[in-house]
N, C-alpha and C positions, 0 to 999 in steps of 0.2 A: 504494500500500500504506500502511496506517495502522500506526504503531508500536504495539507491545504495551503501552507505558506511556502512559496517557491524559494524564499531566502533560507529555508531550512534544508534545502536539497543540495547535496554536494556530490562530486564525482572525483575519482582518482584513477590514474592508470596503474595497472599492476602487471609486472613481468614475472613469469614463472619459468625458471630454468629447470628442465628435467635432466637429471643426471642418470647415467647408467647405474642401476642397482645391481651389485654383484652378490646375489644370494649365495653363490657357491664360489669360494676362493679357488684359484688354481691349486692343483695337487698332483703329486706323482701318480702316474698311471697304475702303479702297483707298489708294493713294499719292496724296498731294496736293502740288502744287507751285503756290504762290500768287504772283501778281504784282500789284503796286499801281501803277497809272499815275499820273503826276504831276498829271494833270488829273481825278482821281477827285473826285466831288462829295461834299459832306458828307452822311452818311446812306446812301451808296451801299453795296449789298451787295458785299463783296469775295470772300468764300468761304463755302461751306456745307460742314461736315464731318459725318461719320457714323462711329459706332464699333460694333463687335460684340464679343461675348464668346462664344467657342466652347463655354464650359462651361454656358451658360444657354440656354433656349429663346428663339428670336427674339422671340416675343410677350411674354415675361416681362422683357425687358431695358428699362432706362431709364437713360441716362447723363446726368450733369449736368456742364456745362462752366463754368469760371470763368477769369477772367484771373488771371495770376500776380500776387501781392501788389504787386510793384513796378510793374505796369501798370494796376492797378485804378483809380487816380485820374487816368489819362492821358485827357484829353478827346478825343484823336484816335482812340481805339478803343473800341468797345462790343461786347458779346457778347449775343446773344439766343438763348434756348432755344426752338426751334420744336417741342419735344415729340416729335421724331422720331428720337431717338438721334443 
C-alpha cells in the first residue's frame, strides 16, 4: 500500500552481487597414502594426485598445484602439473 502523502514515499537503488557459493570445497579424488623408499632415484615419480570439485562439471575443472612456500626452494622435491587435475 502506498501512503496518501507523496512526501512520505521514497525510493533507492539496490545492487545485488551474487557470488558463486561453493557448497563443496575441492578435495582429493581419493585417499592417498604416500611412501618414499630410501633408495628412490633422483627424478623418480613418487605420487600422482587428482582432485575434484563436486560443484563444477568434471570437464570444466582444472586445478593447479604448488609446493608450500617453505618447500618451494627445496631441491629434493619438485611438482609437475600433468594437466589432468
